[in-house]
N, C-alpha and C positions, 0 to 999 in steps of 0.2 A: 178213365176208358173215354176214349169221345170219337161216338160214331156221326160218322158221316157223310150221309142220302146224298145222291142221284139222282136224275135223271126223269123228275117232273119235265108237269105242262101240259099243252092242249092240248088230245086226239082226236079226230073224228069217229063214230062210231067205227066198233068194225074193224077198229088200224088198230096197231100194236106202242105198247111203251115198252122199258126196260128200263129199270131204276137199277141203282148198285150201293152199295152200303159199306165202307172202310172200317174196321175199327181200328185204332191205335190209343198209345198211351203203356199203359201199364199193365201189361195178358201175362199171365204167365200160361192159363190156360181159358179156352171159347165151348160154352156149351151149344148149346143152342142156339140159329141165329138164325134170324129171320123177320118179314112181318106183319104186321100191323096193319089198322086203319080206321078211321073217325070221320064219317061222315056229315054234314054240318044239320044237327038235332039231334040224333047216337051219336052211342057209346064206344067205346073204342073196341073192335073186334079184330081175331086174330084173320089175316090172309092164308100165312103159309110158317111153316118152323122149320127146318132140315138139323136132324142128328150131329155129332161132332165129328160122323164116318163119309156125312154122305149117303147115306143108305138110307136111310127111314125119311120120311117128308110131312107131317103132315097140315093140309089142306081145308082151308074150308068148301065146305056144300057148295057156296057160290061161285068159286072160283075154281072148282074141277074140274079139269081138258081144257084148260083154256090157260089157264097162270100153271107157271114153270119158274120154281125155287129149287137152284145152286147154292153151292159156296164153295170157295177155294181156299183152304185152309192158308197156305200156304204166302197168301195176302192178308187174308182175315179178310176178307169179303164176302160180301152173300149179293147175288142177283134176282133179281123178280124180272121173268119174262114173260110182259099181261099181251095175251092175242086177242083179238075181239072183245071187245072194250067192248060197255055199251054204259045209257049215263047212272047207271043204277052202280058204278066202281068207279064213282067223282067222290071222289076223300083225298083228304091228307095222308099219306102212307107216312107210317112210322118204324124205319130200321128197329130191331130188338135183339137180343144177342145178352145169355146167363153168362159171363163171365168173373175168372178168378183172377186179383191179383197176384199174390201171391201159395206157395207152398201153404197146405190145409185154412187156407183160410175161405172163407166162405162164401160162394160164388149168389151177384148177386145179378141185379137186374138192371141193365146198360140201355137208355131210350134214346137216340139222334133226334134230330128239332125237328124229323115231316118235309114231307117235299107232297106238292102241290099236283093231284091228277086229274084233270076238268074231263070229262068225258060228255063234246056236245058238238052236234052239226052249228 
């Protein structure tokens, strides 16, 4: 399974960006899907994940009310809309999904290559 992320870049404080990530390859089922991030000198942390139905999303406290994670199951794609960005959001953002390649196989953690988001004036 491959996860390809798009949409990172440089944005001014208070601005917005939208990340997207498409899963491809041998996919039977996708469980939770979302994003983690890693800032320089810090550990990777959860940003947001959404369950397969799209009905439940778990957000980090630091992004609640500013970020929205959604998914399109027909396209195996997850989107992260980021509003009111601040310099503390600067990080490499990694797409994440729990994926199952065949019926009865275990789910595994799948990661994208990371996309850099820089918030700076």
